[in-house]
C-alpha positions as CSV (number, residue, x, y, z in Angstrom):
1,M,0.5,1.8,-67.0
2,I,-1.9,1.0,-69.8
3,V,-3.2,4.5,-69.8
4,V,0.3,5.9,-70.1
5,I,1.1,3.5,-73.0
6,V,-2.1,4.4,-74.8
7,S,-1.3,8.1,-74.4
8,L,2.1,7.4,-76.1
9,F,0.3,5.6,-78.9
10,L,-2.0,8.6,-79.3
11,M,1.0,10.9,-79.5
12,A,2.5,8.8,-82.3
13,Y,-0.7,8.4,-84.1
14,T,-2.1,12.0,-84.0
15,K,1.3,13.8,-84.1
16,S,-0.3,16.0,-81.5
17,M,1.2,16.4,-78.0
18,L,-1.4,18.3,-76.0
19,L,-4.1,15.8,-75.1
20,P,-1.9,12.7,-74.9
21,V,0.6,14.5,-72.6
22,I,-2.2,15.7,-70.4
23,C,-3.7,12.2,-70.1
24,G,-0.3,10.6,-69.5
25,S,0.7,13.2,-67.0
26,L,-2.5,12.7,-65.0
27,A,-2.0,8.9,-65.0
28,I,1.6,9.4,-63.7
29,L,0.3,11.8,-61.1
30,F,-2.3,9.3,-59.9
31,F,0.5,6.7,-59.8
32,I,2.7,9.0,-57.7
33,G,-0.3,9.7,-55.4
34,Y,-1.1,6.0,-55.0
35,S,2.6,5.3,-54.2
36,L,2.7,8.0,-51.6
37,W,-0.5,6.7,-50.0
38,L,1.0,3.2,-50.0
39,W,4.3,4.4,-48.3
40,I,2.8,6.9,-45.9
41,K,-0.4,5.2,-44.7
42,K,1.0,1.6,-44.9
43,P,-2.2,-0.3,-45.2
44,K,-2.4,-3.9,-44.0
45,S,-3.5,-5.1,-47.5
46,I,-4.1,-3.9,-51.0
47,I,-6.3,-5.1,-53.8
48,I,-4.3,-6.2,-57.0
49,N,-5.3,-7.7,-60.3
50,N,-2.5,-9.9,-61.6
51,W,-4.2,-10.4,-65.0
52,L,-4.3,-6.7,-65.7
53,S,-0.8,-6.2,-64.4
54,N,0.6,-8.9,-66.8
55,L,-1.2,-7.3,-69.7
56,S,0.2,-3.9,-69.0
57,G,3.7,-5.4,-69.4
58,S,2.6,-6.8,-72.8
59,F,1.4,-3.3,-73.8
60,T,4.8,-1.8,-72.8
61,I,6.7,-4.4,-74.8
62,Y,4.4,-3.9,-77.8
63,Y,4.9,-0.1,-77.6
64,L,8.7,-0.5,-77.5
65,I,8.7,-2.8,-80.6
66,I,6.3,-0.5,-82.6
67,N,8.3,2.6,-81.7
68,A,11.6,0.9,-82.7
69,M,10.4,-0.3,-86.1
70,D,8.5,3.0,-86.9
71,A,5.2,1.4,-87.8
72,P,4.3,1.8,-91.5
73,N,0.6,2.5,-91.1
74,Q,-1.9,3.8,-88.6
75,W,-3.4,0.4,-87.6
76,W,-0.3,-0.4,-85.6
77,Y,-1.3,2.4,-83.3
78,I,-5.1,2.1,-83.4
79,T,-5.3,-1.6,-82.6
80,P,-3.7,-1.5,-79.1
81,I,-5.8,1.6,-78.2
82,V,-9.0,-0.4,-79.0
83,F,-7.7,-3.5,-77.2
84,A,-6.9,-1.3,-74.1
85,V,-10.5,-0.1,-73.9
86,I,-11.8,-3.6,-74.3
87,L,-9.4,-5.0,-71.7
88,L,-10.2,-2.3,-69.2
89,F,-13.9,-3.0,-69.7
90,I,-13.4,-6.7,-69.2
91,S,-11.4,-6.0,-66.1
92,L,-14.3,-3.9,-64.7
93,V,-16.9,-6.5,-65.5
94,N,-14.9,-9.7,-64.7
95,N,-13.7,-9.4,-61.1
96,Q,-10.3,-11.0,-60.8
97,D,-9.1,-8.8,-57.9
98,E,-7.1,-10.5,-55.1
99,K,-6.3,-9.3,-51.7
100,F,-2.6,-9.0,-51.1
101,D,-1.3,-8.7,-47.5
102,I,1.7,-6.4,-47.0
């Protein structure tokens, strides 16, 4: 979800549709593939990261607020993109994954 929101921020910042639409579409396709795998294979457990999931909701709310107020300068778009890269790096380094039994 964070990748999709960052793609939407890039669309608003660069006023270009090509690269952000490709990135957002790939992220949505991966999500659809993961959902199909989850429904078809029905694994006994999956690995989740609650911390990252909670932050993706914050990114979504931030995007809705910025989009509604039509941000006055470019830093409203650049800051969450930088934070997204930092958060994904922290998520990779700091292992907060939990096993969730289905």
